[in-house]
FILODREN-263136 format. One record per residue: x, y, z of N, C-alpha, C in turn; residue in three letters. Coordinates in Angstrom, 3 decimals. Layout:
<rs>
R      n_xx      n_yy      n_zz     ca_xx     ca_yy     ca_zz      c_xx      c_yy      c_zz  rest
R         X         Y         Z         X         Y         Z         X         Y         Z   ALA
...
</rs>
This chain:
<rs>
R      n_xx      n_yy      n_zz     ca_xx     ca_yy     ca_zz      c_xx      c_yy      c_zz  rest
R     1.864     9.558    33.693     0.964     8.153    32.970    -0.347     8.490    32.386   MET
R    -0.798     8.909    31.596    -1.827     9.287    31.030    -3.039     8.252    31.272   SER
R    -2.800     7.149    31.119    -4.063     5.797    31.237    -4.073     5.976    33.044   LEU
R    -3.215     6.283    33.558    -3.594     6.068    35.066    -4.058     4.622    35.583   SER
R    -3.104     3.818    34.940    -3.200     2.325    34.936    -2.185     2.155    35.991   ALA
R    -2.436     1.050    37.222    -1.275     0.440    38.333    -0.366    -0.306    37.871   PRO
R    -0.498    -0.969    36.575     0.035    -2.506    36.312    -0.094    -2.606    34.826   ASP
R     0.779    -3.295    33.746     0.225    -3.365    32.468    -0.723    -4.635    31.932   ILE
R    -1.619    -5.407    33.136    -2.460    -6.041    33.189    -3.685    -4.803    32.921   GLN
R    -3.867    -3.938    33.826    -4.932    -3.218    33.954    -4.312    -2.106    32.725   ALA
R    -3.049    -1.633    32.577    -3.090    -0.593    31.075    -3.718    -1.104    29.874   ALA
R    -3.270    -2.391    29.642    -3.373    -3.504    28.565    -5.089    -3.550    28.386   ALA
R    -5.657    -3.407    29.284    -7.458    -3.322    29.913    -8.181    -2.313    28.954   LEU
R    -7.109    -0.995    29.225    -7.881     0.334    29.214    -7.682     0.385    27.944   ALA
R    -6.335     0.250    27.062    -6.762    -0.018    25.991    -7.640    -0.821    25.320   VAL
R    -7.978    -2.033    25.576    -9.136    -2.371    24.748   -10.641    -2.073    25.343   LEU
R   -10.476    -0.737    26.416   -11.591    -0.436    26.915   -12.047     0.904    26.012   ALA
R   -11.001     1.553    24.993   -10.783     2.299    24.286   -11.549     2.259    23.136   THR
R   -13.048     2.682    22.544   -13.615     2.549    21.386   -13.361     3.108    20.338   PRO
R   -12.968     4.369    20.335   -12.523     5.353    18.876   -11.230     5.284    18.288   GLU
R   -10.764     4.726    17.369    -9.819     4.107    16.842    -8.427     4.963    16.815   PRO
R    -8.582     6.385    16.786    -7.326     7.212    16.953    -7.038     7.052    18.310   ARG
R    -8.295     7.145    18.998    -8.132     7.087    20.418    -7.531     5.956    20.844   GLY
R    -7.762     4.486    20.511    -7.141     3.447    20.636    -5.761     3.082    20.243   LYS
R    -5.531     3.366    19.197    -4.059     3.341    18.681    -3.259     4.717    19.659   ALA
R    -3.621     5.797    19.928    -2.536     6.621    20.868    -2.470     6.152    22.388   ALA
R    -3.625     5.150    22.930    -3.859     4.407    24.043    -3.045     3.465    24.049   ALA
R    -2.684     2.571    23.020    -1.663     1.350    22.498     0.153     2.198    22.846   ALA
R     0.078     3.710    21.920     1.837     4.215    22.153     2.016     4.350    23.604   ARG
R     0.375     4.951    24.510     0.983     5.402    25.812     1.530     4.316    26.438   THR
R     0.961     3.169    26.500     1.503     2.237    27.021     2.452     1.400    26.516   VAL
R     2.457     1.234    25.573     4.151     0.809    25.452     5.024     1.969    26.020   ALA
R     5.002     3.261    25.518     6.135     3.869    26.523     5.962     3.858    27.697   ALA
R     5.066     3.714    28.404     5.216     4.037    29.831     5.593     2.320    30.418   ASP
R     5.333     1.303    29.356     6.074     0.328    29.885     7.380     0.545    30.032   TRP
R     8.127     0.188    28.645     9.474     0.720    28.414    10.132     1.653    29.748   ARG
R     9.424     2.596    29.796     9.968     3.486    30.715    10.366     3.086    32.194   SER
R     9.328     1.962    32.427     9.249     1.446    33.965     8.087     1.930    34.370   GLY
R     7.313     2.333    34.040     6.373     3.189    34.565     4.696     1.985    34.913   ALA
R     5.301     1.044    34.516     4.157     0.101    34.660     4.749    -0.823    35.084   LEU
R     4.661    -1.852    36.250     5.218    -2.991    36.886     4.081    -3.932    36.477   SER
R     4.345    -5.290    36.740     3.603    -6.575    36.615     2.711    -6.479    37.975   LEU
R     1.424    -7.017    37.482     0.749    -7.187    38.588     0.715    -8.445    39.598   PRO
R     0.195    -7.802    41.028     0.620    -8.611    41.892    -0.229    -9.865    41.626   GLY
R    -0.847    -9.868    41.082    -2.293   -10.723    40.893    -2.721   -10.657    39.723   GLU
R    -2.527   -11.578    38.631    -3.258   -11.628    37.109    -4.488   -11.619    37.376   TRP
R    -5.980   -10.914    36.941    -6.696   -11.078    36.672    -7.027   -12.795    35.905   ARG
R    -7.922   -13.249    36.111    -7.968   -14.543    35.038    -8.824   -14.163    33.420   THR
R    -8.405   -15.183    32.515    -8.884   -14.726    31.505   -10.865   -14.627    31.129   SER
R   -11.436   -15.467    32.265   -12.985   -15.126    32.518   -13.196   -13.778    32.648   ALA
R   -12.394   -13.196    33.217   -12.373   -11.764    33.510   -12.237   -10.958    32.644   ALA
R   -11.647   -10.657    31.202   -11.597   -10.440    30.488   -12.605    -9.969    29.602   MET
R   -12.589    -8.731    29.599   -14.117    -8.087    28.900   -14.041    -7.951    27.270   PRO
R   -15.218    -8.182    26.198   -14.734    -7.719    24.574   -14.247    -6.082    24.510   PRO
R   -13.264    -6.398    23.629   -12.613    -4.811    23.068   -13.988    -3.934    23.143   PRO
R   -13.728    -2.826    23.149   -15.024    -1.640    22.995   -14.845    -1.452    21.725   ALA
R   -16.100    -1.083    21.023   -15.630    -1.039    19.368   -16.208     0.379    18.924   ARG
R   -15.832     0.866    17.923   -16.529     2.419    17.273   -17.614     1.848    16.672   PRO
R   -18.564     2.935    16.731   -20.121     2.978    15.767   -19.739     2.639    14.592   ALA
R   -18.715     3.193    13.598   -18.221     2.823    12.322   -17.152     1.948    12.655   ALA
R   -16.870     1.010    11.640   -17.358     0.341    10.416   -18.567    -0.325    11.248   PRO
R   -19.778    -0.604    10.090   -20.850    -1.355    10.207   -20.005    -2.651     9.782   THR
R   -20.396    -4.163    10.722   -19.606    -5.321    10.129   -20.510    -6.036     9.760   LEU
R   -20.090    -7.151     8.743   -20.775    -7.706     7.552   -20.475    -9.167     7.324   VAL
R   -20.860    -9.730     6.776   -20.558   -11.005     6.144   -19.074   -10.508     5.472   PRO
R   -17.961   -11.264     5.558   -16.804   -11.309     4.356   -17.029   -11.133     3.024   PRO
R   -18.419   -11.708     1.973   -18.596   -11.382     1.112   -19.504   -10.585     0.605   GLY
R   -19.835    -9.640     1.580   -20.080    -8.721     1.020   -19.134    -6.894     1.750   GLU
R   -17.905    -7.571     2.034   -17.324    -6.400     1.911   -17.312    -5.388     0.247   VAL
R   -16.387    -3.856     0.242   -16.255    -3.635    -0.986   -15.307    -4.374    -1.558   PRO
R   -14.999    -4.603    -3.038   -14.447    -5.189    -3.915   -13.330    -4.079    -4.173   ARG
R   -12.064    -5.191    -4.253   -10.642    -4.057    -3.715    -9.999    -3.657    -5.380   ARG
R   -10.548    -3.305    -6.563    -9.799    -3.334    -7.793    -8.741    -2.321    -7.963   ARG
R    -7.728    -2.801    -7.967    -6.561    -1.599    -7.630    -6.305    -0.583    -8.954   LEU
R    -7.332    -1.032    -9.674    -6.856    -0.012   -11.298    -7.961     1.374   -10.815   ASN
R    -8.732     1.432    -9.657    -9.390     2.767    -9.815    -9.149     2.951    -7.922   SER
R    -9.459     4.454    -7.967    -9.082     5.088    -6.488   -10.235     4.501    -5.610   PRO
R   -11.332     4.176    -6.196   -12.569     3.626    -5.055   -11.658     1.999    -4.439   HIS
R   -11.182     1.020    -5.344   -10.895     0.026    -5.635    -9.761     0.392    -4.410   GLY
R    -8.676     1.150    -4.759    -7.467     1.239    -3.617    -8.099     1.514    -2.173   ARG
R    -8.858     2.570    -2.253    -9.659     2.941    -0.947   -10.326     1.760     0.116   ILE
R   -11.125     0.867    -1.046   -11.366    -0.099    -0.239   -10.381    -0.942     0.410   ALA
R    -9.019    -1.609    -0.479    -7.900    -2.268    -0.026    -7.516    -1.547     1.248   LEU
R    -7.557    -0.109     1.636    -6.618     0.450     2.376    -7.380     0.389     3.926   LEU
R    -8.551     0.663     3.251    -9.520     0.189     4.323   -10.373    -1.232     5.465   HIS
R    -9.574    -2.066     4.429    -9.776    -3.189     4.901    -8.305    -3.288     5.771   ALA
R    -7.390    -2.814     5.142    -5.692    -3.050     5.878    -6.057    -2.378     7.446   ILE
R    -6.812    -1.166     7.399    -7.078    -0.657     8.412    -7.959    -1.107     9.494   ALA
R    -8.795    -2.103     8.744    -9.881    -2.593     9.737    -8.703    -4.051    10.133   HIS
R    -7.985    -4.158     9.713    -7.087    -5.406    10.360    -6.005    -4.722    11.211   ILE
R    -5.463    -3.773    11.210    -4.570    -3.048    12.119    -5.164    -2.509    12.899   GLU
R    -6.643    -2.306    13.243    -7.586    -1.721    14.567    -7.248    -2.709    14.721   PHE
R    -8.146    -4.046    14.412    -7.838    -5.486    15.451    -6.791    -5.879    15.922   ASN
R    -6.074    -5.297    15.115    -4.719    -6.364    15.642    -4.140    -5.711    17.073   ALA
R    -4.153    -4.059    17.275    -4.240    -3.394    18.059    -4.853    -4.545    19.436   ILE
R    -5.984    -4.849    19.363    -6.834    -5.381    20.178    -6.241    -6.704    20.584   ASP
R    -5.616    -7.244    19.846    -5.010    -8.712    19.514    -3.708    -8.693    20.529   LEU
R    -3.220    -7.621    20.272    -1.906    -7.661    21.000    -2.138    -7.315    22.672   ALA
R    -3.027    -6.344    23.035    -3.434    -6.155    23.932    -4.522    -6.993    24.492   PHE
R    -4.882    -7.523    24.131    -5.560    -8.804    24.692    -4.912    -9.754    25.319   ASP
R    -3.739   -10.186    24.157    -2.865   -11.483    24.601    -2.046   -10.927    25.870   LEU
R    -1.762    -9.333    26.289    -0.857    -9.347    27.073    -1.809    -9.185    28.060   ILE
R    -2.949    -9.211    28.515    -4.194    -8.821    29.322    -4.398   -10.137    29.986   ALA
R    -4.771   -11.138    28.686    -5.630   -12.472    29.016    -4.592   -13.483    29.642   ARG
R    -3.109   -13.566    29.145    -2.167   -14.633    28.893    -1.184   -13.723    29.883   PHE
R    -0.905   -12.792    30.035     0.779   -12.107    30.495     1.078   -13.266    31.836   GLY
R    -0.259   -13.682    32.336    -0.329   -14.048    34.040     0.146   -15.385    33.570   GLY
R    -0.021   -16.146    32.305    -0.175   -17.623    31.739     1.067   -18.792    32.671   ASP
R     0.984   -19.629    33.803     1.767   -20.461    34.340     2.535   -21.239    33.256   ALA
R     2.224   -21.356    31.905     3.492   -21.536    31.231     4.641   -20.949    30.424   ARG
R     4.342   -19.650    30.922     5.317   -18.838    30.909     6.388   -18.716    31.868   ILE
R     7.536   -19.140    31.479     8.644   -19.351    32.475     8.427   -17.746    33.148   PRO
R     8.511   -18.064    34.651     8.750   -16.260    35.596     9.891   -15.618    34.652   GLU
R    10.908   -16.435    34.948    12.088   -15.334    34.161    11.725   -15.019    32.923   SER
R    10.898   -15.363    32.078    10.551   -14.813    31.049     9.390   -13.750    30.567   GLN
R     8.905   -13.521    31.459     7.612   -13.145    32.073     7.588   -11.987    31.144   ARG
R     8.823   -11.045    31.556     8.773    -9.416    30.980     9.467    -9.072    30.058   ARG
R     9.674   -10.693    29.194    10.518   -10.430    27.593     9.251   -10.719    26.964   ALA
R     8.478   -11.703    27.629     7.385   -12.305    26.683     5.975   -10.786    26.462   PHE
R     6.135   -10.023    27.558     5.544    -8.851    27.854     6.180    -7.779    26.661   ILE
R     7.550    -7.829    27.076     8.225    -6.790    25.712     7.677    -6.843    24.277   ASP
R     7.866    -8.227    24.325     7.751    -8.287    23.022     5.980    -8.498    22.219   ASP
R     4.940    -8.555    23.159     3.788    -8.138    22.785     3.428    -6.495    22.857   TRP
R     4.194    -5.808    23.488     3.916    -4.580    23.462     4.534    -3.826    22.536   ILE
R     5.948    -4.509    22.057     6.135    -3.845    20.830     5.400    -4.099    19.530   GLY
R     4.733    -5.231    19.280     3.882    -5.908    18.691     2.563    -4.505    18.327   VAL
R     1.907    -4.491    19.663     1.001    -3.924    20.134     0.970    -2.249    19.502   GLY
R     2.273    -1.662    19.495     2.576    -0.616    19.052     3.155    -0.207    17.873   ASP
R     3.497    -1.387    17.316     3.870    -1.338    15.702     2.148    -1.440    14.923   ASP
R     1.663    -2.615    15.592    -0.198    -2.460    14.975    -0.484    -0.750    15.297   GLU
R    -0.346    -0.036    16.455    -0.911     1.427    16.549    -1.052     1.909    15.573   ALA
R     0.845     2.207    15.157     1.337     3.066    14.413     1.159     2.698    13.112   ARG
R     1.013     1.320    12.440     0.513     1.235    11.234    -1.304     1.649    10.868   HIS
R    -2.223     1.036    11.957    -3.047     2.029    11.828    -3.142     3.394    11.399   PHE
R    -2.573     4.108    12.017    -2.441     5.643    11.968    -1.736     5.878    10.761   VAL
R    -0.896     5.123    10.141    -0.050     5.198     8.568    -1.085     5.057     7.732   MET
R    -1.781     4.082     7.618    -3.246     3.769     6.797    -4.614     5.011     6.942   VAL
R    -4.950     5.073     8.088    -5.779     6.141     7.997    -5.398     7.425     7.519   GLU
R    -3.997     7.396     7.907    -3.162     8.989     7.550    -3.565     8.798     5.824   ASP
R    -3.459     8.084     5.121    -3.404     7.758     3.862    -4.805     7.650     2.728   ARG
R    -5.219     7.278     4.001    -6.803     7.293     3.514    -7.553     9.016     3.465   LEU
R    -6.892     9.326     4.476    -7.399    10.987     4.676    -7.129    11.092     3.212   ASN
R    -5.666    10.777     3.203    -4.948    11.962     1.848    -5.873    11.701     0.526   GLU
R    -6.485    10.408     0.616    -7.528     9.834    -0.349    -8.913    10.574    -0.079   MET
R    -9.053    11.241     0.671   -10.176    12.235     1.117   -11.412    11.006     1.558   ASP
R   -10.588     9.637     2.321   -11.634     8.316     2.807   -11.068     8.804     4.720   ALA
R   -11.717     7.820     5.217   -11.321     7.459     6.803   -11.703     5.994     6.912   ARG
R   -11.532     5.718     8.234   -11.788     4.751     8.601   -12.999     4.292     8.783   TYR
R   -14.019     3.818     8.723   -15.267     3.524     9.118   -16.172     3.956     7.908   GLY
R   -15.502     4.448     6.936   -16.267     4.702     5.857   -17.362     3.942     5.013   ASP
R   -16.760     2.605     5.222   -17.003     1.169     4.673   -17.185     0.382     5.391   LEU
R   -18.174    -0.884     5.103   -18.002    -1.934     5.903   -16.871    -3.160     5.936   PRO
R   -16.796    -3.126     6.584   -15.448    -4.821     7.354   -16.793    -5.697     7.481   ALA
R   -15.343    -6.853     8.017   -16.133    -8.197     8.623   -15.212    -8.417     9.652   HIS
R   -15.734    -9.496    10.771   -15.112    -9.465    11.723   -14.429   -10.693    11.944   SER
R   -13.683   -11.462    10.759   -13.274   -12.409    10.912   -11.792   -12.597    12.176   GLY
R   -11.304   -11.393    12.117   -10.048   -11.361    12.644   -10.151   -11.536    14.178   LEU
R   -11.180   -10.702    14.619   -11.561   -10.954    15.904   -12.750   -12.157    16.286   TRP
R   -13.136   -12.722    15.339   -13.595   -14.271    15.359   -12.533   -14.595    15.787   ASP
R   -11.616   -15.243    15.480    -9.835   -16.078    15.339   -10.159   -15.813    17.156   ALA
R    -9.746   -14.453    17.446    -9.336   -14.136    18.813   -10.216   -14.945    19.714   ALA
R   -11.729   -14.878    19.409   -12.654   -15.117    20.342   -12.669   -16.789    20.478   GLU
R   -12.346   -17.650    19.547   -12.012   -19.010    19.167   -10.872   -19.549    19.983   SER
R   -10.143   -18.728    20.287    -8.394   -19.254    20.882    -8.634   -18.805    22.648   THR
R    -9.514   -18.036    22.747    -9.977   -17.117    24.437    -9.185   -17.896    25.416   ALA
R    -9.395   -19.557    25.572    -9.375   -19.952    26.519    -8.337   -20.718    26.724   HIS
R    -6.415   -20.696    25.487    -5.544   -20.854    25.740    -4.864   -20.440    24.851   ASP
R    -3.557   -19.774    25.538    -2.167   -19.195    24.946    -1.747   -19.908    23.655   LEU
R    -1.849   -20.739    23.507    -0.757   -21.863    22.483    -1.814   -21.911    21.123   ALA
R    -3.108   -21.947    21.650    -4.441   -21.749    20.576    -3.942   -20.381    19.824   ALA
R    -3.866   -19.204    20.398    -4.273   -17.974    20.356    -2.947   -17.788    19.293   ARG
R    -1.603   -18.369    20.280    -0.383   -18.026    19.470    -0.296   -18.798    17.878   LEU
R    -0.839   -20.400    17.515    -0.859   -20.740    16.576    -1.718   -20.020    15.380   ALA
R    -3.091   -19.819    15.981    -4.268   -19.374    15.177    -3.707   -17.234    14.464   VAL
R    -3.406   -16.786    15.660    -3.723   -15.476    15.274    -1.841   -14.882    14.749   ALA
R    -0.901   -15.205    15.288     0.376   -14.779    14.484     1.020   -15.613    13.153   PRO
R     0.377   -17.008    13.694     1.484   -17.991    12.865     0.455   -18.451    11.812   LEU
R    -1.116   -18.221    11.891    -1.840   -18.086    10.491    -1.756   -17.186     9.959   VAL
R    -2.720   -16.271    10.571    -3.771   -14.723     9.804    -2.405   -13.874     9.651   LEU
R    -1.356   -13.627    10.577    -0.593   -12.683    10.533     0.478   -13.354     9.165   GLU
R     0.732   -14.748     9.814     1.443   -15.094     8.391     1.010   -15.335     6.863   ALA
R    -0.478   -15.100     6.887    -1.369   -14.679     5.495    -1.113   -13.592     5.035   ARG
R    -0.234   -12.432     5.978    -0.365   -11.588     5.262     1.175   -11.260     4.787   GLY
R     1.840   -12.222     5.070     3.260   -12.132     4.789     3.368   -12.703     3.416   LEU
R     2.143   -13.725     3.104     2.292   -14.222     1.727     1.504   -13.301     0.802   ASP
R     0.453   -12.320     1.349    -0.538   -11.548     0.281    -0.095   -10.266    -0.093   VAL
R     0.915    -9.908     0.878     0.911    -8.239     1.112     2.227    -7.882    -0.243   THR
R     3.147    -8.660    -0.376     3.924    -8.504    -1.519     3.570    -8.237    -2.851   PRO
R     2.280    -8.925    -3.340     1.565    -8.769    -4.230     0.651    -7.518    -4.228   GLY
R     0.137    -7.233    -3.495    -0.487    -6.090    -3.156     0.104    -4.787    -3.423   MET
R     1.270    -4.686    -2.847     2.482    -3.596    -3.195     2.562    -3.475    -4.617   ILE
R     3.101    -4.369    -5.223     3.392    -4.757    -6.703     1.890    -4.169    -7.619   GLU
R     0.473    -4.114    -7.303     0.265    -3.914    -7.722    -0.298    -2.271    -7.717   ARG
R    -0.056    -1.818    -6.449    -0.329    -0.557    -5.634     0.785     0.445    -6.888   LEU
R     2.072    -0.477    -7.118     3.067     0.363    -7.678     3.001     0.783    -9.366   ARG
R     2.331    -0.783    -9.847     1.930    -0.877   -11.351     0.514     0.574   -11.316   SER
R    -0.299     0.736   -10.245    -1.342     1.510   -10.489    -0.867     2.828    -9.996   ALA
R     0.709     3.222   -10.015     1.472     4.217    -9.626     0.927     4.783    -8.301   ASN
R     0.312     3.922    -7.591    -0.278     4.482    -6.435     1.475     4.114    -5.045   ASP
R     2.389     4.774    -5.427     3.671     4.421    -4.702     3.450     5.275    -3.155   HIS
R     2.836     6.363    -2.604     2.944     6.321    -1.405     1.837     4.976    -0.505   ASP
R     0.764     4.426    -1.377     0.299     3.128    -0.543     1.114     2.555    -0.295   SER
R     1.868     1.947    -1.328     2.545     0.901    -2.020     3.380     1.252    -0.510   ALA
R     4.077     2.535    -0.156     5.460     2.388     0.780     4.606     2.197     2.236   ALA
R     3.266     2.561     2.431     2.926     2.306     3.911     3.121     0.654     4.155   VAL
R     2.090     0.040     2.861     2.045    -1.586     2.723     3.467    -1.516     2.978   LEU
R     4.590    -1.537     2.856     6.152    -2.055     2.450     6.404    -1.978     4.028   THR
R     6.316    -0.962     4.762     6.510    -0.665     6.050     6.029    -1.797     6.863   VAL
R     4.239    -1.682     6.625     4.172    -3.089     7.313     4.798    -4.246     7.045   ILE
R     4.534    -4.728     5.909     5.029    -6.022     5.575     6.415    -6.504     6.263   TYR
R     7.514    -5.768     6.489     8.914    -5.850     7.000     8.236    -6.083     8.295   ASN
R     7.401    -5.017     8.825     7.304    -5.176    10.067     6.336    -6.465    10.991   GLU
R     5.618    -6.945    10.254     4.816    -8.069    10.495     5.726    -9.307    10.139   GLU
R     6.752    -9.663     9.902     8.147   -10.630    10.137     8.387   -10.688    10.843   ILE
R     8.191    -9.630    12.346     8.880    -9.680    12.998     7.555   -10.120    13.967   GLY
R     6.745    -9.617    13.711     5.200   -10.333    14.646     5.300   -11.529    14.359   HIS
R     5.640   -12.419    13.148     5.466   -14.078    12.919     6.425   -14.094    13.729   VAL
R     7.465   -13.581    13.958     8.600   -14.613    14.826     8.068   -14.215    16.392   GLY
R     7.661   -13.353    16.657     7.530   -13.394    18.031     6.776   -14.350    18.148   ALA
R     5.362   -14.568    17.190     4.389   -15.629    17.504     5.309   -17.174    17.459   GLY
R     6.041   -17.366    16.804     7.084   -18.355    16.540     7.654   -19.153    17.531   ALA
R     8.530   -17.794    18.123     9.354   -17.715    19.160     8.256   -18.399    20.728   ARG
R     7.580   -17.846    20.873     6.675   -17.894    21.895     6.044   -19.149    21.576   TRP
R     5.518   -19.409    20.714     4.770   -21.108    20.822     5.713   -21.849    20.794   PHE
R     7.038   -21.656    20.272     8.070   -23.046    20.922     8.434   -22.575    22.419   GLY
R     8.406   -21.717    23.204     8.511   -21.707    24.723     7.457   -22.067    24.910   THR
R     6.533   -22.278    24.751     4.682   -22.867    25.583     5.241   -24.406    25.288   ILE
R     5.386   -24.900    23.851     5.290   -26.316    23.635     6.360   -26.690    24.887   CYS
R     7.765   -26.418    25.125     8.658   -26.626    25.500     7.955   -26.895    27.322   SER
R     7.394   -25.875    27.800     6.962   -26.085    29.080     6.114   -27.048    29.231   THR
R     5.558   -27.249    27.999     4.178   -28.600    27.987     4.827   -29.793    27.061   MET
R     6.047   -29.623    27.173     6.625   -31.019    26.488     5.940   -31.568    25.751   GLU
R     5.430   -30.935    24.624     4.859   -30.977    23.357     5.702   -31.079    21.990   ALA
R     5.260   -31.347    21.110     6.088   -31.382    20.101     6.093   -30.367    19.519   ASP
R     6.356   -28.938    19.212     5.558   -27.566    18.545     5.394   -28.275    16.890   PRO
R     5.763   -28.991    16.251     5.102   -29.144    15.093     3.632   -29.658    14.774   GLN
R     3.861   -30.913    15.291     2.250   -31.370    15.700     1.030   -30.583    16.540   SER
R     1.767   -29.993    17.319     0.902   -29.214    18.661     0.280   -27.974    17.252   THR
R     1.157   -27.685    16.351     0.851   -26.364    15.846    -0.600   -27.003    15.000   TYR
R    -0.206   -28.176    14.520    -1.016   -28.623    13.155    -2.260   -29.097    13.839   GLN
R    -2.019   -29.523    15.048    -3.678   -30.164    15.658    -4.539   -29.027    16.211   ALA
R    -3.352   -27.697    16.769    -4.784   -26.274    16.831    -5.151   -25.865    16.113   LEU
R    -4.718   -25.372    14.847    -4.905   -24.985    13.223    -6.172   -25.881    13.037   VAL
R    -6.499   -27.145    13.212    -7.020   -27.729    12.659    -8.121   -27.760    13.524   ARG
R    -8.104   -27.497    14.637    -9.018   -27.477    15.630   -10.073   -26.303    15.318   LYS
R    -8.984   -24.967    15.510    -9.417   -23.717    16.058    -9.259   -22.887    14.472   HIS
R    -8.754   -23.361    13.711    -8.807   -22.364    11.843    -9.726   -23.019    11.055   PHE
R   -10.982   -22.520    10.337   -11.739   -23.119     9.635   -11.125   -23.118     8.055   LYS
R   -11.304   -24.556     7.556   -10.294   -24.871     6.069    -9.005   -24.823     6.049   GLY
R    -8.525   -25.232     5.217    -6.887   -25.225     5.320    -6.159   -24.050     5.090   GLY
R    -4.971   -23.500     4.766    -4.338   -22.798     4.455    -4.084   -22.403     3.115   LEU
R    -4.123   -20.925     2.979    -4.094   -21.046     1.402    -2.812   -20.683     0.880   LYS
R    -2.655   -21.300    -0.517    -1.483   -20.887    -1.158    -1.811   -20.117    -2.374   MET
R    -0.849   -19.481    -2.712     0.793   -19.692    -2.697     1.046   -18.702    -1.472   PRO
R     2.570   -19.341    -0.770     3.018   -19.091     0.656     4.103   -18.240     0.120   PHE
R     4.542   -17.466     1.167     5.950   -16.737     0.970     6.851   -17.305     1.337   ASN
R     7.400   -18.676     0.979     8.395   -19.226     2.095     9.398   -18.551     2.568   PHE
R    10.367   -17.732     1.967    11.198   -16.964     2.184    10.553   -16.387     3.581   LYS
R     9.917   -15.513     3.222     9.749   -14.607     4.654     9.058   -15.339     5.367   ALA
R     8.344   -16.666     5.833     7.923   -17.688     6.916     9.243   -18.230     7.277   ARG
R    10.348   -18.278     6.745    11.525   -18.984     7.112    12.070   -17.870     7.895   GLN
R    12.377   -16.459     7.144    12.679   -15.458     8.490    11.909   -15.302     9.015   ASP
R    11.091   -15.383     9.308    10.026   -15.593    10.431    10.483   -16.582    11.583   ALA
R    10.951   -17.750    11.207    11.445   -18.914    12.307     9.982   -19.588    11.920   GLY
R     9.188   -19.740    10.922     7.912   -20.738    10.902     8.567   -21.739     9.630   LEU
R     9.005   -22.586    10.212     9.403   -23.506     8.721     8.171   -24.619     8.115   PRO
R     8.568   -25.079     7.103     7.740   -25.189     6.054     6.563   -26.358     6.543   GLU
R     7.500   -27.593     7.686     7.056   -28.683     7.652     5.941   -28.307     8.888   ASP
R     5.747   -26.896     9.428     4.550   -26.780    10.132     3.312   -26.762     9.306   PHE
R     3.806   -25.868     8.141     1.890   -25.173     7.668     1.994   -26.258     6.381   TYR
R     2.733   -26.993     5.484     2.490   -27.292     4.567     1.207   -28.489     4.445   LEU
R     1.473   -29.257     5.482     0.787   -30.420     5.838    -0.875   -30.030     5.778   PRO
R    -0.767   -28.447     6.227    -2.589   -27.687     6.376    -2.938   -26.985     5.089   LEU
R    -1.797   -27.099     3.964    -2.098   -26.389     2.761    -3.232   -26.988     1.857   ALA
R    -4.045   -26.150     1.489    -5.357   -26.519     0.023    -4.104   -26.489    -0.869   GLN
R    -4.119   -27.345    -1.994    -3.680   -27.867    -3.091    -3.120   -26.123    -3.989   THR
R    -2.139   -26.724    -4.503    -2.002   -25.582    -4.969    -0.716   -24.867    -5.448   GLY
R    -0.134   -23.716    -6.277     1.370   -23.471    -6.457     1.707   -22.896    -5.169   PRO
R     3.089   -22.796    -4.824     3.691   -22.090    -3.699     4.813   -20.999    -4.616   GLY
R     4.997   -20.365    -3.868     6.305   -19.527    -4.378     7.356   -19.381    -3.271   PHE
R     8.623   -19.024    -4.103     9.304   -19.033    -3.576     9.576   -17.427    -3.060   ALA
</rs>
C-alpha cells in the first residue's frame, strides 16, 4: 500500500494532504483500490471532525471571486479551454469533498454500524470517479496545449464544504444534492454546445462525467434518507431547511427532472427552493 496508512480514515486524510493535482488523483485511486482489496481497515477509533485539517492546495490556480473567472464562449478554443479548466477545478475539489466526507463523517453515529462499510464503499467509489474525471479533463486540456492551473478559478465548491463541516446531513444536502445535482442540469447543454463547435473529444469526456454523476447524486440521496431515518426526521422538510440555511440563494432553473429522478431526488424536494423560471424534462 503506497500511502502506508493503517486505516481508511488515515488514508483519506493522506489524500487530503496531497497538494499536487495529479498526485492527489493518483493517491485517491490508490486508496480506493486498497479499500476494495481489503488492505485498509476501519479505524479502532475515529478522529473527530475538529481534528480534520483543510485539504492541501497547489500553488496554481489562483483563486478569485466567481465574477473574475474567464468567460467560456465555446465557439473559440480559448473559451473551450476556459470551460474545461473550470470543470477540472470542480473535479479536483470533488476529490477532496469525497475523501473529506469519509474522513470527517465515516464514524458518524447516525450511520448504522451495519451500514458503515457500505457508506465508505459508496464515497470511495465517488472519490475514485472524481479522480479519474480530473485526469480525463486535464488530459483533454493537455491535448489543447493547456493544463490545470493555467487560469484562475474560484473556491465556491470548497466554501460549501466548509459551511457544512459540522454536520453530515447538511453536507449531503448541499454537496451532492445541490451542487452535483446542478451539474446534471447544465452538463447536457455544455455537451451539445461542444458538439456544435465540433469539439467531439471534449463532449465525450463530459458525457462520461455526466452519466457517472447521476450515481453520485444517487449516493447522496440514499445516505441522506438513511441519516434522516436514523434521526426520525422527514427527509423533504429536513433537506429544504438545510439548503435554506447553508446554501446562498435559491436553486437555479431549469432542472433536468429526469436525471434528478433517476438519481432518486424527487421534484417535491427541490422545487419549493427554486428561483422562478421554466424547467425542462
